[in-house]
N, CA and C atoms of all chains as a GROMACS GRO file, in nm:
protein
  651
    1MET      N    1   7.545  11.437   8.596
    1MET     CA    2   7.664  11.367   8.642
    1MET      C    3   7.655  11.220   8.600
    2LYS      N    4   7.772  11.164   8.569
    2LYS     CA    5   7.778  11.022   8.532
    2LYS      C    6   7.831  10.945   8.652
    3LEU      N    7   7.742  10.870   8.716
    3LEU     CA    8   7.774  10.808   8.846
    3LEU      C    9   7.782  10.656   8.834
    4CYS      N   10   7.885  10.601   8.890
    4CYS     CA   11   7.905  10.455   8.889
    4CYS      C   12   7.908  10.406   9.034
    5ILE      N   13   7.830  10.302   9.063
    5ILE     CA   14   7.823  10.250   9.199
    5ILE      C   15   7.876  10.108   9.204
    6PHE      N   16   7.973  10.084   9.288
    6PHE     CA   17   8.016   9.945   9.311
    6PHE      C   18   7.926   9.886   9.418
    7VAL      N   19   7.851   9.784   9.383
    7VAL     CA   20   7.763   9.717   9.479
    7VAL      C   21   7.833   9.588   9.521
    8ASN      N   22   7.884   9.585   9.645
    8ASN     CA   23   7.965   9.467   9.681
    8ASN      C   24   7.897   9.380   9.787
    9ASP      N   25   7.765   9.400   9.804
    9ASP     CA   26   7.695   9.314   9.899
    9ASP      C   27   7.555   9.288   9.845
   10PHE      N   28   7.490   9.187   9.899
   10PHE     CA   29   7.358   9.156   9.844
   10PHE      C   30   7.246   9.221   9.923
   11LYS      N   31   7.250   9.211  10.054
   11LYS     CA   32   7.135   9.256  10.132
   11LYS      C   33   7.145   9.400  10.178
   12THR      N   34   7.261   9.436  10.233
   12THR     CA   35   7.262   9.556  10.318
   12THR      C   36   7.261   9.689  10.244
   13VAL      N   37   7.284   9.693  10.113
   13VAL     CA   38   7.307   9.824  10.050
   13VAL      C   39   7.191   9.875   9.968
   14THR      N   40   7.088   9.794   9.949
   14THR     CA   41   6.989   9.829   9.848
   14THR      C   42   6.916   9.959   9.879
   15ASP      N   43   6.889   9.988  10.008
   15ASP     CA   44   6.811  10.111  10.033
   15ASP      C   45   6.888  10.235   9.990
   16THR      N   46   7.021  10.231  10.004
   16THR     CA   47   7.100  10.347   9.959
   16THR      C   48   7.096  10.357   9.807
   17VAL      N   49   7.115  10.244   9.741
   17VAL     CA   50   7.115  10.246   9.594
   17VAL      C   51   6.981  10.296   9.542
   18GLU      N   52   6.874  10.256   9.607
   18GLU     CA   53   6.741  10.297   9.560
   18GLU      C   54   6.727  10.449   9.558
   19ARG      N   55   6.796  10.517   9.649
   19ARG     CA   56   6.780  10.663   9.661
   19ARG      C   57   6.868  10.739   9.563
   20LEU      N   58   6.963  10.669   9.503
   20LEU     CA   59   7.059  10.739   9.417
   20LEU      C   60   7.008  10.748   9.274
   21SER      N   61   7.029  10.866   9.213
   21SER     CA   62   6.996  10.879   9.070
   21SER      C   63   7.099  10.971   9.008
   22ALA      N   64   7.111  10.966   8.878
   22ALA     CA   65   7.211  11.049   8.809
   22ALA      C   66   7.171  11.058   8.663
   23GLU      N   67   7.229  11.154   8.597
   23GLU     CA   68   7.207  11.173   8.454
   23GLU      C   69   7.238  11.040   8.383
   24LYS      N   70   7.349  10.981   8.422
   24LYS     CA   71   7.386  10.848   8.370
   24LYS      C   72   7.432  10.765   8.488
   25LEU      N   73   7.369  10.648   8.508
   25LEU     CA   74   7.396  10.567   8.626
   25LEU      C   75   7.441  10.429   8.584
   26GLY      N   76   7.545  10.381   8.651
   26GLY     CA   77   7.592  10.246   8.625
   26GLY      C   78   7.610  10.171   8.756
   27LEU      N   79   7.565  10.047   8.761
   27LEU     CA   80   7.584   9.964   8.881
   27LEU      C   81   7.678   9.850   8.843
   28ILE      N   82   7.788   9.839   8.917
   28ILE     CA   83   7.882   9.729   8.894
   28ILE      C   84   7.874   9.634   9.013
   29PHE      N   85   7.824   9.514   8.987
   29PHE     CA   86   7.807   9.414   9.093
   29PHE      C   87   7.937   9.336   9.110
   30ILE      N   88   7.991   9.340   9.233
   30ILE     CA   89   8.113   9.265   9.262
   30ILE      C   90   8.095   9.191   9.395
   31GLN      N   91   8.189   9.103   9.426
   31GLN     CA   92   8.183   9.024   9.549
   31GLN      C   93   8.041   8.967   9.566
   32ASN      N   94   7.982   8.974   9.686
   32ASN     CA   95   7.847   8.915   9.700
   32ASN      C   96   7.739   8.997   9.629
   33GLY      N   97   7.775   9.112   9.580
   33GLY     CA   98   7.679   9.190   9.501
   33GLY      C   99   7.641   9.122   9.371
   34VAL      N  100   7.722   9.022   9.329
   34VAL     CA  101   7.691   8.953   9.203
   34VAL      C  102   7.556   8.881   9.209
   35PHE      N  103   7.510   8.854   9.333
   35PHE     CA  104   7.381   8.782   9.343
   35PHE      C  105   7.264   8.869   9.293
   36HIS      N  106   7.283   9.002   9.290
   36HIS     CA  107   7.179   9.088   9.232
   36HIS      C  108   7.160   9.057   9.083
   37ALA      N  109   7.265   9.004   9.022
   37ALA     CA  110   7.261   8.979   8.877
   37ALA      C  111   7.211   8.839   8.846
   38THR      N  112   7.200   8.756   8.950
   38THR     CA  113   7.170   8.615   8.921
   38THR      C  114   7.048   8.562   8.996
   39ILE      N  115   7.027   8.607   9.117
   39ILE     CA  116   6.931   8.540   9.204
   39ILE      C  117   6.787   8.573   9.163
   40LYS      N  118   6.699   8.478   9.190
   40LYS     CA  119   6.554   8.502   9.170
   40LYS      C  120   6.486   8.462   9.300
   41GLU      N  121   6.435   8.560   9.373
   41GLU     CA  122   6.366   8.529   9.499
   41GLU      C  123   6.217   8.524   9.469
   42ASN      N  124   6.158   8.407   9.501
   42ASN     CA  125   6.016   8.388   9.470
   42ASN      C  126   5.989   8.418   9.323
   43GLY      N  127   6.084   8.380   9.238
   43GLY     CA  128   6.064   8.396   9.094
   43GLY      C  129   6.093   8.535   9.044
   44LYS      N  130   6.125   8.628   9.136
   44LYS     CA  131   6.148   8.767   9.090
   44LYS      C  132   6.297   8.799   9.099
   45SER      N  133   6.348   8.872   9.002
   45SER     CA  134   6.490   8.912   9.006
   45SER      C  135   6.505   9.034   9.096
   46SER      N  136   6.631   9.073   9.118
   46SER     CA  137   6.660   9.182   9.212
   46SER      C  138   6.589   9.311   9.168
   47HIS      N  139   6.530   9.383   9.263
   47HIS     CA  140   6.459   9.507   9.226
   47HIS      C  141   6.557   9.616   9.183
   48LEU      N  142   6.688   9.597   9.211
   48LEU     CA  143   6.785   9.696   9.164
   48LEU      C  144   6.787   9.700   9.012
   49LEU      N  145   6.752   9.587   8.951
   49LEU     CA  146   6.756   9.581   8.805
   49LEU      C  147   6.641   9.659   8.741
   50GLU      N  148   6.551   9.712   8.826
   50GLU     CA  149   6.442   9.796   8.773
   50GLU      C  150   6.486   9.942   8.758
   51LYS      N  151   6.599   9.974   8.814
   51LYS     CA  152   6.645  10.115   8.810
   51LYS      C  153   6.681  10.154   8.667
   52PRO      N  154   6.667  10.279   8.631
   52PRO     CA  155   6.710  10.328   8.498
   52PRO      C  156   6.861  10.340   8.493
   53ALA      N  157   6.929  10.227   8.474
   53ALA     CA  158   7.076  10.228   8.483
   53ALA      C  159   7.132  10.120   8.391
   54SER      N  160   7.262  10.122   8.373
   54SER     CA  161   7.333  10.013   8.306
   54SER      C  162   7.388   9.922   8.414
   55PHE      N  163   7.391   9.792   8.386
   55PHE     CA  164   7.431   9.695   8.488
   55PHE      C  165   7.548   9.611   8.439
   56TYR      N  166   7.643   9.589   8.531
   56TYR     CA  167   7.760   9.509   8.498
   56TYR      C  168   7.789   9.413   8.614
   57VAL      N  169   7.848   9.298   8.582
   57VAL     CA  170   7.883   9.205   8.690
   57VAL      C  171   8.023   9.150   8.663
   58LEU      N  172   8.103   9.139   8.769
   58LEU     CA  173   8.244   9.098   8.754
   58LEU      C  174   8.254   8.947   8.737
   59ALA      N  175   8.310   8.907   8.624
   59ALA     CA  176   8.317   8.766   8.587
   59ALA      C  177   8.388   8.684   8.694
   60GLU      N  178   8.500   8.738   8.747
   60GLU     CA  179   8.579   8.662   8.846
   60GLU      C  180   8.498   8.632   8.972
   61ASP      N  181   8.416   8.727   9.014
   61ASP     CA  182   8.337   8.705   9.135
   61ASP      C  183   8.218   8.614   9.110
   62LEU      N  184   8.172   8.606   8.986
   62LEU     CA  185   8.071   8.505   8.951
   62LEU      C  186   8.134   8.366   8.963
   63ALA      N  187   8.253   8.354   8.901
   63ALA     CA  188   8.318   8.222   8.894
   63ALA      C  189   8.351   8.169   9.033
   64THR      N  190   8.401   8.259   9.121
   64THR     CA  191   8.439   8.210   9.255
   64THR      C  192   8.316   8.165   9.334
   65ARG      N  193   8.198   8.201   9.287
   65ARG     CA  194   8.074   8.158   9.355
   65ARG      C  195   8.003   8.049   9.277
   66GLY      N  196   8.072   7.993   9.178
   66GLY     CA  197   8.016   7.880   9.105
   66GLY      C  198   7.903   7.918   9.011
   67LEU      N  199   7.898   8.048   8.976
   67LEU     CA  200   7.791   8.096   8.887
   67LEU      C  201   7.846   8.106   8.744
   68THR      N  202   7.758   8.084   8.646
   68THR     CA  203   7.802   8.088   8.505
   68THR      C  204   7.727   8.198   8.431
   69ASP      N  205   7.767   8.219   8.306
   69ASP     CA  206   7.701   8.321   8.224
   69ASP      C  207   7.551   8.295   8.215
   70ALA      N  208   7.514   8.168   8.212
   70ALA     CA  209   7.373   8.132   8.196
   70ALA      C  210   7.289   8.177   8.315
   71ASP      N  211   7.357   8.196   8.430
   71ASP     CA  212   7.283   8.238   8.551
   71ASP      C  213   7.253   8.387   8.552
   72VAL      N  214   7.319   8.461   8.462
   72VAL     CA  215   7.315   8.608   8.471
   72VAL      C  216   7.194   8.664   8.397
   73ASP      N  217   7.124   8.757   8.460
   73ASP     CA  218   7.008   8.823   8.400
   73ASP      C  219   7.051   8.894   8.272
   74LYS      N  220   6.963   8.889   8.173
   74LYS     CA  221   6.998   8.943   8.040
   74LYS      C  222   7.029   9.094   8.044
   75ARG      N  223   6.980   9.164   8.141
   75ARG     CA  224   7.002   9.309   8.150
   75ARG      C  225   7.144   9.343   8.198
   76VAL      N  226   7.217   9.241   8.242
   76VAL     CA  227   7.347   9.266   8.304
   76VAL      C  228   7.461   9.221   8.213
   77LYS      N  229   7.559   9.309   8.196
   77LYS     CA  230   7.673   9.275   8.111
   77LYS      C  231   7.785   9.218   8.196
   78ILE      N  232   7.846   9.108   8.153
   78ILE     CA  233   7.955   9.044   8.227
   78ILE      C  234   8.087   9.111   8.186
   79VAL      N  235   8.164   9.155   8.286
   79VAL     CA  236   8.288   9.229   8.260
   79VAL      C  237   8.404   9.169   8.339
   80ASN      N  238   8.527   9.202   8.293
   80ASN     CA  239   8.645   9.164   8.371
   80ASN      C  240   8.709   9.291   8.428
   81TYR      N  241   8.823   9.274   8.495
   81TYR     CA  242   8.884   9.390   8.563
   81TYR      C  243   8.925   9.498   8.461
   82GLY      N  244   8.974   9.456   8.347
   82GLY     CA  245   9.013   9.554   8.246
   82GLY      C  246   8.894   9.635   8.199
   83ASP      N  247   8.778   9.568   8.184
   83ASP     CA  248   8.656   9.639   8.144
   83ASP      C  249   8.614   9.739   8.251
   84VAL      N  250   8.632   9.698   8.378
   84VAL     CA  251   8.594   9.788   8.488
   84VAL      C  252   8.678   9.916   8.483
   85VAL      N  253   8.807   9.900   8.454
   85VAL     CA  254   8.895  10.017   8.442
   85VAL      C  255   8.844  10.108   8.330
   86ASP      N  256   8.808  10.049   8.216
   86ASP     CA  257   8.758  10.129   8.104
   86ASP      C  258   8.627  10.200   8.141
   87LEU      N  259   8.541  10.130   8.212
   87LEU     CA  260   8.414  10.192   8.254
   87LEU      C  261   8.444  10.313   8.343
   88ILE      N  262   8.535  10.295   8.438
   88ILE     CA  263   8.567  10.403   8.533
   88ILE      C  264   8.619  10.525   8.460
   89PHE      N  265   8.708  10.501   8.364
   89PHE     CA  266   8.774  10.615   8.298
   89PHE      C  267   8.692  10.674   8.184
   90ASN      N  268   8.618  10.588   8.114
   90ASN     CA  269   8.556  10.636   7.989
   90ASN      C  270   8.405  10.661   7.998
   91GLU      N  271   8.338  10.587   8.086
   91GLU     CA  272   8.192  10.597   8.088
   91GLU      C  273   8.137  10.678   8.205
   92TYR      N  274   8.212  10.683   8.314
   92TYR     CA  275   8.159  10.749   8.435
   92TYR      C  276   8.260  10.847   8.493
   93GLU      N  277   8.211  10.941   8.574
   93GLU     CA  278   8.298  11.044   8.631
   93GLU      C  279   8.319  11.023   8.780
   94LYS      N  280   8.209  10.999   8.850
   94LYS     CA  281   8.217  10.982   8.995
   94LYS      C  282   8.190  10.836   9.030
   95ILE      N  283   8.258  10.789   9.134
   95ILE     CA  284   8.249  10.648   9.169
   95ILE      C  285   8.214  10.635   9.317
   96ILE      N  286   8.116  10.553   9.346
   96ILE     CA  287   8.078  10.528   9.485
   96ILE      C  288   8.098  10.381   9.516
   97TRP      N  289   8.143  10.354   9.636
   97TRP     CA  290   8.160  10.214   9.679
   97TRP      C  291   8.061  10.188   9.792
   98LEU      N  292   7.973  10.094   9.773
   98LEU     CA  293   7.874  10.064   9.882
   98LEU      C  294   7.897   9.924   9.934
   99MET      N  295   9.590  10.862   7.869
   99MET     CA  296   9.580  10.781   7.989
   99MET      C  297   9.561  10.872   8.109
  100GLY      N  298   9.508  10.810   8.221
  100GLY     CA  299   9.475  10.894   8.336
  100GLY      C  300   9.540  10.845   8.462
  101THR      N  301   9.501  10.909   8.570
  101THR     CA  302   9.551  10.871   8.702
  101THR      C  303   9.435  10.826   8.788
  102LEU      N  304   9.452  10.707   8.849
  102LEU     CA  305   9.349  10.652   8.937
  102LEU      C  306   9.408  10.644   9.077
  103THR      N  307   9.335  10.699   9.174
  103THR     CA  308   9.374  10.684   9.314
  103THR      C  309   9.272  10.595   9.383
  104ILE      N  310   9.323  10.492   9.449
  104ILE     CA  311   9.238  10.399   9.523
  104ILE      C  312   9.268  10.416   9.672
  105GLY      N  313   9.164  10.444   9.747
  105GLY     CA  314   9.180  10.447   9.893
  105GLY      C  315   9.115  10.323   9.948
  106CYS      N  316   9.190  10.245  10.028
  106CYS     CA  317   9.132  10.120  10.075
  106CYS      C  318   9.136  10.115  10.227
  107PHE      N  319   9.022  10.088  10.286
  107PHE     CA  320   9.008  10.085  10.431
  107PHE      C  321   8.969   9.946  10.480
  108ALA      N  322   8.963   9.852  10.389
  108ALA     CA  323   8.911   9.720  10.427
  108ALA      C  324   9.026   9.630  10.471
  109SER      N  325   8.991   9.529  10.548
  109SER     CA  326   9.096   9.443  10.604
  109SER      C  327   9.144   9.340  10.502
  110LEU      N  328   9.252   9.276  10.538
  110LEU     CA  329   9.318   9.184  10.445
  110LEU      C  330   9.236   9.058  10.424
  111VAL      N  331   9.179   9.005  10.528
  111VAL     CA  332   9.113   8.875  10.516
  111VAL      C  333   8.964   8.894  10.547
  112GLY      N  334   8.879   8.828  10.465
  112GLY     CA  335   8.738   8.829  10.502
  112GLY      C  336   8.656   8.913  10.408
  113SER      N  337   8.690   9.038  10.388
  113SER     CA  338   8.597   9.121  10.311
  113SER      C  339   8.625   9.114  10.162
  114LYS      N  340   8.742   9.070  10.120
  114LYS     CA  341   8.779   9.059   9.980
  114LYS      C  342   8.790   9.195   9.912
  115SER      N  343   8.755   9.302   9.980
  115SER     CA  344   8.765   9.433   9.915
  115SER      C  345   8.909   9.473   9.892
  116LEU      N  346   8.995   9.428   9.980
  116LEU     CA  347   9.138   9.459   9.964
  116LEU      C  348   9.191   9.385   9.840
  117ASP      N  349   9.149   9.262   9.825
  117ASP     CA  350   9.189   9.187   9.704
  117ASP      C  351   9.143   9.262   9.580
  118PHE      N  352   9.020   9.310   9.586
  118PHE     CA  353   8.964   9.382   9.471
  118PHE      C  354   9.049   9.505   9.439
  119SER      N  355   9.089   9.579   9.542
  119SER     CA  356   9.165   9.702   9.517
  119SER      C  357   9.298   9.672   9.449
  120LEU      N  358   9.360   9.561   9.488
  120LEU     CA  359   9.490   9.526   9.427
  120LEU      C  360   9.471   9.483   9.282
  121LYS      N  361   9.367   9.406   9.257
  121LYS     CA  362   9.344   9.360   9.120
  121LYS      C  363   9.301   9.474   9.029
  122LEU      N  364   9.225   9.567   9.085
  122LEU     CA  365   9.184   9.684   9.005
  122LEU      C  366   9.307   9.768   8.972
  123ALA      N  367   9.396   9.783   9.070
  123ALA     CA  368   9.519   9.860   9.047
  123ALA      C  369   9.601   9.797   8.935
  124LYS      N  370   9.614   9.665   8.940
  124LYS     CA  371   9.691   9.595   8.836
  124LYS      C  372   9.627   9.612   8.700
  125ALA      N  373   9.494   9.600   8.694
  125ALA     CA  374   9.424   9.614   8.566
  125ALA      C  375   9.442   9.754   8.510
  126ALA      N  376   9.438   9.855   8.598
  126ALA     CA  377   9.456   9.993   8.552
  126ALA      C  378   9.598  10.014   8.498
  127LEU      N  379   9.695   9.956   8.564
  127LEU     CA  380   9.834   9.963   8.516
  127LEU      C  381   9.845   9.899   8.378
  128ASP      N  382   9.783   9.781   8.367
  128ASP     CA  383   9.788   9.710   8.238
  128ASP      C  384   9.729   9.794   8.126
  129LYS      N  385   9.637   9.884   8.160
  129LYS     CA  386   9.574   9.969   8.060
  129LYS      C  387   9.654  10.098   8.038
  130GLY      N  388   9.766  10.110   8.111
  130GLY     CA  389   9.853  10.225   8.088
  130GLY      C  390   9.827  10.344   8.177
  131HIS      N  391   9.741  10.328   8.278
  131HIS     CA  392   9.711  10.440   8.368
  131HIS      C  393   9.814  10.444   8.481
  132LYS      N  394   9.820  10.558   8.546
  132LYS     CA  395   9.902  10.571   8.667
  132LYS      C  396   9.811  10.543   8.786
  133VAL      N  397   9.868  10.477   8.890
  133VAL     CA  398   9.786  10.436   9.003
  133VAL      C  399   9.854  10.475   9.134
  134ASN      N  400   9.772  10.526   9.227
  134ASN     CA  401   9.818  10.550   9.363
  134ASN      C  402   9.727  10.469   9.455
  135ILE      N  403   9.782  10.418   9.564
  135ILE     CA  404   9.701  10.344   9.661
  135ILE      C  405   9.727  10.399   9.800
  136TRP      N  406   9.617  10.433   9.866
  136TRP     CA  407   9.625  10.481  10.006
  136TRP      C  408   9.567  10.373  10.095
  137LEU      N  409   9.642  10.332  10.196
  137LEU     CA  410   9.597  10.226  10.287
  137LEU      C  411   9.569  10.287  10.423
  138SER      N  412   9.450  10.266  10.471
  138SER     CA  413   9.412  10.323  10.601
  138SER      C  414   9.334  10.219  10.679
  139SER      N  415   9.312  10.248  10.806
  139SER     CA  416   9.234  10.158  10.892
  139SER      C  417   9.289  10.016  10.885
  140ASN      N  418   9.202   9.916  10.872
  140ASN     CA  419   9.251   9.776  10.873
  140ASN      C  420   9.333   9.742  10.751
  141ALA      N  421   9.324   9.822  10.646
  141ALA     CA  422   9.400   9.790  10.524
  141ALA      C  423   9.550   9.808  10.546
  142THR      N  424   9.590   9.874  10.655
  142THR     CA  425   9.733   9.894  10.678
  142THR      C  426   9.808   9.761  10.697
  143ILE      N  427   9.732   9.658  10.732
  143ILE     CA  428   9.795   9.526  10.748
  143ILE      C  429   9.854   9.477  10.615
  144MET      N  430   9.798   9.534  10.506
  144MET     CA  431   9.838   9.486  10.373
  144MET      C  432   9.987   9.503  10.348
  145ALA      N  433  10.047   9.608  10.405
  145ALA     CA  434  10.188   9.637  10.371
  145ALA      C  435  10.286   9.570  10.466
  146LYS      N  436  10.234   9.487  10.553
  146LYS     CA  437  10.324   9.420  10.648
  146LYS      C  438  10.406   9.313  10.575
  147ALA      N  439  10.536   9.313  10.602
  147ALA     CA  440  10.623   9.216  10.534
  147ALA      C  441  10.611   9.079  10.600
  148ASN      N  442  10.670   8.980  10.535
  148ASN     CA  443  10.678   8.843  10.587
  148ASN      C  444  10.542   8.776  10.605
  149GLN      N  445  10.448   8.812  10.517
  149GLN     CA  446  10.319   8.743  10.523
  149GLN      C  447  10.338   8.600  10.471
  150LYS      N  448  10.287   8.504  10.544
  150LYS     CA  449  10.297   8.364  10.497
  150LYS      C  450  10.179   8.338  10.404
  151HIS      N  451  10.209   8.290  10.285
  151HIS     CA  452  10.103   8.270  10.186
  151HIS      C  453  10.039   8.134  10.211
  152LEU      N  454   9.926   8.134  10.282
  152LEU     CA  455   9.855   8.009  10.308
  152LEU      C  456   9.753   7.985  10.198
  153LYS      N  457   9.735   7.860  10.161
  153LYS     CA  458   9.640   7.826  10.054
  153LYS      C  459   9.500   7.877  10.092
  154ASP      N  460   9.425   7.928   9.993
  154ASP     CA  461   9.287   7.976  10.012
  154ASP      C  462   9.279   8.093  10.109
  155TYR      N  463   9.390   8.161  10.126
  155TYR     CA  464   9.390   8.276  10.218
  155TYR      C  465   9.430   8.400  10.139
  156SER      N  466   9.368   8.514  10.168
  156SER     CA  467   9.409   8.636  10.098
  156SER      C  468   9.555   8.663  10.128
  157HIS      N  469   9.627   8.701  10.024
  157HIS     CA  470   9.772   8.726  10.041
  157HIS      C  471   9.809   8.845   9.957
  158SER      N  472   9.860   8.947  10.020
  158SER     CA  473   9.879   9.069   9.941
  158SER      C  474  10.023   9.106   9.916
  159GLU      N  475  10.116   9.047   9.994
  159GLU     CA  476  10.255   9.095   9.984
  159GLU      C  477  10.308   9.083   9.841
  160LYS      N  478  10.276   8.972   9.776
  160LYS     CA  479  10.323   8.951   9.637
  160LYS      C  480  10.270   9.063   9.548
  161TYR      N  481  10.141   9.092   9.565
  161TYR     CA  482  10.080   9.199   9.484
  161TYR      C  483  10.147   9.332   9.512
  162VAL      N  484  10.168   9.360   9.643
  162VAL     CA  485  10.225   9.489   9.681
  162VAL      C  486  10.362   9.507   9.617
  163ARG      N  487  10.444   9.404   9.623
  163ARG     CA  488  10.578   9.414   9.564
  163ARG      C  489  10.571   9.434   9.414
  164GLU      N  490  10.481   9.359   9.348
  164GLU     CA  491  10.466   9.372   9.203
  164GLU      C  492  10.424   9.513   9.164
  165LEU      N  493  10.324   9.565   9.238
  165LEU     CA  494  10.273   9.698   9.207
  165LEU      C  495  10.380   9.804   9.229
  166LEU      N  496  10.456   9.791   9.337
  166LEU     CA  497  10.564   9.887   9.365
  166LEU      C  498  10.667   9.885   9.252
  167GLU      N  499  10.700   9.764   9.208
  167GLU     CA  500  10.799   9.752   9.101
  167GLU      C  501  10.750   9.818   8.973
  168ARG      N  502  10.619   9.821   8.954
  168ARG     CA  503  10.564   9.879   8.830
  168ARG      C  504  10.532  10.028   8.847
  169GLY      N  505  10.577  10.086   8.957
  169GLY     CA  506  10.567  10.230   8.972
  169GLY      C  507  10.447  10.282   9.048
  170VAL      N  508  10.368  10.192   9.106
  170VAL     CA  509  10.253  10.239   9.184
  170VAL      C  510  10.306  10.299   9.315
  171GLU      N  511  10.249  10.414   9.351
  171GLU     CA  512  10.284  10.472   9.481
  171GLU      C  513  10.184  10.417   9.583
  172ILE      N  514  10.238  10.352   9.685
  172ILE     CA  515  10.154  10.295   9.791
  172ILE      C  516  10.192  10.361   9.922
  173CYS      N  517  10.092  10.413   9.991
  173CYS     CA  518  10.120  10.484  10.117
  173CYS      C  519  10.032  10.433  10.228
  174GLU      N  520  10.091  10.415  10.344
  174GLU     CA  521  10.020  10.372  10.464
  174GLU      C  522   9.987  10.491  10.549
  175CYS      N  523   9.870  10.488  10.612
  175CYS     CA  524   9.839  10.589  10.713
  175CYS      C  525   9.921  10.555  10.838
  176GLU      N  526  10.011  10.646  10.872
  176GLU     CA  527  10.102  10.618  10.984
  176GLU      C  528  10.025  10.595  11.113
  177ALA      N  529   9.927  10.680  11.140
  177ALA     CA  530   9.852  10.669  11.265
  177ALA      C  531   9.779  10.535  11.273
  178CYS      N  532   9.712  10.497  11.162
  178CYS     CA  533   9.636  10.372  11.165
  178CYS      C  534   9.730  10.252  11.183
  179ALA      N  535   9.848  10.263  11.120
  179ALA     CA  536   9.942  10.150  11.130
  179ALA      C  537   9.992  10.136  11.273
  180LEU      N  538  10.037  10.249  11.328
  180LEU     CA  539  10.091  10.244  11.465
  180LEU      C  540   9.984  10.200  11.564
  181ALA      N  541   9.861  10.246  11.540
  181ALA     CA  542   9.751  10.207  11.631
  181ALA      C  543   9.730  10.056  11.630
  182ARG      N  544   9.773   9.992  11.524
  182ARG     CA  545   9.758   9.846  11.512
  182ARG      C  546   9.889   9.774  11.539
  183GLY      N  547   9.984   9.847  11.594
  183GLY     CA  548  10.110   9.786  11.633
  183GLY      C  549  10.201   9.755  11.518
  184ILE      N  550  10.177   9.818  11.404
  184ILE     CA  551  10.262   9.794  11.287
  184ILE      C  552  10.368   9.902  11.283
  185GLN      N  553  10.493   9.862  11.287
  185GLN     CA  554  10.604   9.958  11.283
  185GLN      C  555  10.655   9.969  11.139
  186LYS      N  556  10.711  10.084  11.106
  186LYS     CA  557  10.758  10.106  10.968
  186LYS      C  558  10.860  10.001  10.926
  187ALA      N  559  10.946   9.962  11.019
  187ALA     CA  560  11.050   9.863  10.987
  187ALA      C  561  10.989   9.728  10.946
  188GLU      N  562  10.863   9.707  10.982
  188GLU     CA  563  10.800   9.577  10.953
  188GLU      C  564  10.729   9.576  10.817
  189THR      N  565  10.727   9.692  10.750
  189THR     CA  566  10.648   9.697  10.626
  189THR      C  567  10.735   9.668  10.503
  190VAL      N  568  10.669   9.636  10.396
  190VAL     CA  569  10.737   9.606  10.270
  190VAL      C  570  10.815   9.730  10.226
  191GLU      N  571  10.939   9.711  10.193
  191GLU     CA  572  11.024   9.823  10.150
  191GLU      C  573  10.964   9.890  10.026
  192GLY      N  574  10.958  10.023  10.033
  192GLY     CA  575  10.902  10.098   9.919
  192GLY      C  576  10.766  10.155   9.949
  193VAL      N  577  10.699  10.100  10.052
  193VAL     CA  578  10.569  10.155  10.093
  193VAL      C  579  10.596  10.280  10.175
  194GLU      N  580  10.532  10.389  10.136
  194GLU     CA  581  10.553  10.516  10.208
  194GLU      C  582  10.469  10.520  10.335
  195TRP      N  583  10.509  10.609  10.423
  195TRP     CA  584  10.430  10.636  10.546
  195TRP      C  585  10.395  10.783  10.548
  196SER      N  586  10.267  10.815  10.566
  196SER     CA  587  10.233  10.956  10.571
  196SER      C  588  10.098  10.970  10.640
  197ALA      N  589  10.042  11.088  10.630
  197ALA     CA  590   9.911  11.115  10.690
  197ALA      C  591   9.811  11.149  10.580
  198MET      N  592   9.689  11.179  10.621
  198MET     CA  593   9.576  11.194  10.528
  198MET      C  594   9.604  11.295  10.417
  199HIS      N  595   9.691  11.390  10.443
  199HIS     CA  596   9.717  11.492  10.340
  199HIS      C  597   9.774  11.430  10.213
  200TRP      N  598   9.850  11.317  10.229
  200TRP     CA  599   9.904  11.247  10.112
  200TRP      C  600   9.787  11.202  10.023
  201TYR      N  601   9.686  11.143  10.087
  201TYR     CA  602   9.570  11.091  10.014
  201TYR      C  603   9.493  11.204   9.948
  202LEU      N  604   9.472  11.312  10.023
  202LEU     CA  605   9.396  11.425   9.968
  202LEU      C  606   9.468  11.485   9.848
  203ALA      N  607   9.600  11.497   9.857
  203ALA     CA  608   9.676  11.553   9.744
  203ALA      C  609   9.662  11.464   9.621
  204LYS      N  610   9.668  11.334   9.642
  204LYS     CA  611   9.654  11.240   9.529
  204LYS      C  612   9.513  11.250   9.469
  205ILE      N  613   9.413  11.257   9.558
  205ILE     CA  614   9.275  11.268   9.510
  205ILE      C  615   9.262  11.391   9.421
  206TYR      N  616   9.319  11.502   9.470
  206TYR     CA  617   9.305  11.631   9.400
  206TYR      C  618   9.367  11.624   9.261
  207ASN      N  619   9.472  11.542   9.249
  207ASN     CA  620   9.543  11.536   9.120
  207ASN      C  621   9.507  11.413   9.038
  208SER      N  622   9.396  11.348   9.072
  208SER     CA  623   9.360  11.226   8.999
  208SER      C  624   9.241  11.250   8.907
  209ASP      N  625   9.233  11.166   8.802
  209ASP     CA  626   9.117  11.172   8.714
  209ASP      C  627   8.999  11.096   8.774
  210ARG      N  628   9.033  10.984   8.838
  210ARG     CA  629   8.928  10.905   8.902
  210ARG      C  630   8.972  10.861   9.041
  211VAL      N  631   8.874  10.851   9.131
  211VAL     CA  632   8.904  10.807   9.268
  211VAL      C  633   8.805  10.697   9.306
  212VAL      N  634   8.858  10.589   9.362
  212VAL     CA  635   8.771  10.484   9.416
  212VAL      C  636   8.805  10.472   9.564
  213HIS      N  637   8.708  10.503   9.648
  213HIS     CA  638   8.729  10.498   9.793
  213HIS      C  639   8.658  10.374   9.845
  214ILE      N  640   8.736  10.275   9.886
  214ILE     CA  641   8.681  10.145   9.926
  214ILE      C  642   8.670  10.140  10.077
  215GLY      N  643   8.548  10.139  10.124
  215GLY     CA  644   8.526  10.149  10.268
  215GLY      C  645   8.563  10.022  10.342
  216GLY      N  646   8.567  10.040  10.474
  216GLY     CA  647   8.606   9.926  10.559
  216GLY      C  648   8.486   9.844  10.598
  217GLU      N  649   8.510   9.751  10.692
  217GLU     CA  650   8.398   9.664  10.733
  217GLU      C  651   8.300   9.745  10.820
   0.00000   0.00000   0.00000
């Protein structure tokens, strides 16, 4: 199954995401979830980025938090709403919102 | 092109998930897809008419009207709306009122479904 997860928070959802796996997995960071793509706690980036998945972050939610492309981890692709629609329809089948 | 159904249970102000659902709906329309939106729980506030657009405040009425004009079917959960004191006469014209079966039917006939949970 091709599974796409919308991660819209920073702290509260990680244990669920950690348990999820799929033939093809995509994590789309939105709202406060964008901090998974940018933050470094004690020098370490988010452990979600260790998962065998593709990572995306919503440009608009980065901007509203004063974050720039330079802040984003290299493993994460910056996308806009149109890209998210294409991901939903073309790259993944099932969608989860956490 | 496909059909996307968005179910939104999040409130208008605070969680920003409702804003996200409206923007995603617009983006999908722009890409030529058909879109349905189901509003339940606190999201039923979204279809209330006469919202005053305050600066830096989430405001959905403009979006709702735009989406309706572009052919999006938007439906409110009647029970959730009434439970919150929202009467049909107070909602934006064109927003349907129904029960969960409307949402299930749309889900069944959609290519993709995004179910956006509440707070």
